[in-house]
N, C-alpha and C positions, 0 to 999 in steps of 0.2 A: 935428315929424315925425321927430325923431331921438332921442326920449326916451319911455320908458314909465314909468308910476307904478303900483305895486302897493299897493292899499288893502285892508287886512284888516277885514272887517265884523264887527260885534258880533252874535252869534247870539241874544242875549237882549234885543234892542231891543223895546220895546213899540210898540203901534200909535200911541200918543199922543206919546211922547217919542222922537224920531227923531234919535239921535246915533250914526250907524252906524260911523264909522271909529275903530278902536282901535289900528291900527298901519299903518305906511306905509313903503315903500321905493321907490327910483327908480334907473334905469340909463340912461345915454346911450350911443347907438351912433353910429359914424361912417357916416353915410348916411341914407337915407330909409326909414322903417319902412312897408312897403306893406301888410303883413298880419300878424296874430298870432292865436294860438288856444291855449287851454288843452288839455292832453292828459289822457287817462285814465291812472291809475296803479294799482298794486296796493294802495297805501296809501289808506285812507279818512280819514287825519288831515291835519293841516296841516304835517307835517314834510317832505313831499315833494310840492310842486306844480310841475308842469312847464309851461313856456310856450314855444311855438315861434313864432319870428318870421321873416319874410322881409324882409331888408334889402338895399336897392340903393344901392351907393356910386356916385354920379354922377360922381365924379372918376376912379375906377378903372374905371368902367363894368362893375362886377362885382356879381353877385347872390349872396347868401349866405343859407343857412338857419342860424339860430342858436337854440339851445335853452338856457334857463335853468332851474335847479332852485331853488325858493324854499322856504325853511324858515321857516314862520310859527308854529311851536309857541310861540314867545315873541313876542307882538305888539309888545312894547316894543323888541325887537331883531330885526327881520326880516332874514334872511340871504339874499342873492341870489348864486348862483354860476353861472358859465357852464359848461355841460356840454360843449359843442362847437360848432364852426363849420364848416359844409360849404359850400365855394365851388362854385357851379355853373358849367358851361361858358358862356363868354361868348356863344357862338352859340345857346345854348338859350333858348327863350322864357321870359318871366318867369312864375313860378307865379301862378295866379289864386286858388286856394282851398287851404286846409288843412282836411281833414275828419278830426277825431279818431275813432278806432275803439274803441268800448267793448269789443268782443270781442278786441281786439288792444292791450292796455295798453302805453303808452309807444311807440305807433306811430300813424301818420296817413297818410291818402291825400293826395298832392300832385297837384293838377290844373293842367296847363298848357294852352295852346291846342292842343297836338298829342297829349299822352299823359297817362296817369295812372300814378303811381308809389307804391309802398308803402315808406315811409321809417320807420326805427326810430331810437331814441335811440342805439343802438350804431353804426348807420351814420354818424350825425353825429359822434359822439365819435371814431370811428376814421377819419373822412374817406373813407368808402366811397361811391364814385359808381356802383357796380354793383348798386344796389338794384333789386328787380323793377319792370319798367316794361311798359306796354302801350299801344300806339297807340289813340287814340280812333277807332273805326270810323265812317266817314262816306262816303257816295257823293260822287264828284267832281261838282262843278257849276261851270259857266263863269261864276260870278258871286261876289261877296263883299259883305259888309255893312260899312258905316262909320257911326260915331257921333261926335257932336261934344259939346262941353261946354255947348252951349245946348239940348240935347235933340233935335236933329235926327237922324233915322235915314235912311240912304240904302242903296239896293241898287245896286251897281255891276256892270253886265253887260258882257260882251265878245262882241258879235256876230261872225259869221264875216268881215265886211268890215274887220276890224282897226279898229273904232271902239269908243268907250267910251260907254255909255249909262247915264245917271243917272236913278234913280227915287226920289222923295222919299216916305218912308213916314210913318206916324202918329208924332207927336212922343212922346218918352218922357222920363224923367228925364235930367238932364245925365250924359253918359257919360264915365267916367274913363279911366285908362290901359289897362284890361284889358277885352277883349270877345272872345268866341269862339263859334263854332257848335258845339254839343255833338252834334248829330245831327238825324235826321229822325223825325217821328212822325205818326201818323194822328189827326186830331181830328174829332169829330162836331159839326156845327153845330146850330142850332135845329130844322132840318128832318130831323135824324138822318142827314144826308148827310156822309160822311167826305171829308176832303181832307188832302193832305200839307202839312206845315208844318216849317220849319226852327226848331229850338229854340236860342235864343241866351241866353247868360249874360253880363251885363256889370256892371262895378263902377260905382256911382254916384259922381259928382263932387260932394261936399257934399250928397248926396241918397241916397235908398234905392237899393240895388242891386236888380236884377230879373232874373228868368228869363222870357223872352217867347217866343211862338211866332208866326212870320211865315208866313202862307199863301203857298205858291208860286204859286197861281193868281190870287188877288185882292189879295195884298199886305196883307191885314188883319193887325193886330197884336193878339195876345191875351196879356194879362198872366197868367202862370201862378203866379208866386210873388214876393213882396216880401221882401227881406232888409233889416231896419231898420239904418240908418246914421245915428247922431246926430252924427258928426264933420262939421266941426270944432267942438269945444266951446270957446267963447271965454271964458265966465265962468259961475260958478255960486254960488248962495247958499242957505242954509237959511232957510226961511220957515215960519211957523206960520199955519195957516188959521184961519178963524173958529170952527171946531169944535175947535180945540186940537190938531190933528194936524200934526206936523212933516213937511216934504217938502223935497226939493232942487229948486230952480228953476234951470235952465241955459239959456244962450243957445246954441243949436245950429244947425247947418246954415249955408247961405249963400244969398244971392240970394232968389228967390221960394220956395225950400225952407227958408229960415231960420225958426225958430220958438222959442217958449219951451217947453221940455220939463220936465215935472214927474215926479219919481221919488219914490215913497213906499212905505211898508211897511204892508200891511194892505189894507182895503177902503175906498175913497173913499165918503164919505157927504155928502149935500146936504140941507139943511133946505128942504123945499118950502113948508110953511105951518105957522103956529103958531096954535092956537085954545085958548081957555080955557073952563072950565066945561062941557065937552062931556060929561063922565062924572058922573052923579049916581046916588046910591043910591036 
């Protein structure tokens, strides 16, 4: 969780001979890497690849945004240079998502539980904490949602009599360290009747992250979108199938979400049946 590897892929790999990695570099960070994202740049080559990371130092209890510039023009000698490191306020919530902006090269949208901020590489290099921010609009509700690492989802309400009311919702994937309510939206059911639902985004713990909608009336859970998460990757090997196509087979995920994941280049083919002498002149 404190190191990332950069692998430069071969653009000329064929569908049969899968030897993708032609260059590699790695960097270790002091802390836990919670999130990372490649950013859009003005350059279309490999001489400037930008990677933004969110690193949490559990000893200093400090969260930082770190950006690295990667020069992979020479795959045999990959250069990785740190552009800047922006420490966030200790009291500020941990960022949940980095969203690269294609129309805003070298900039990205940082989403926390409370606000969205437009951060640029210049802000990080100069240590500027006064980047544009906007609070996420949401109506106040006397309740909150809690998730656990075994996939349990709860709605915690606070009635007027100073009591705490727990309601167990439909099970979801194991919930990690980050979960927030993005807002409220109207959803139409099968009978074309609309109802209000809270839209929740949570990070999966060794499983896919999800955006879900929870009905305020019936507490039904609707999965709106899955975000694939193969982590943690424990091991991987290159394997050649019976058709002669190379692929990477990795041990990914954990618990009941653990699986063997295959990564290949091209279109997967399967021999269904073989017959002989079917075509005659």
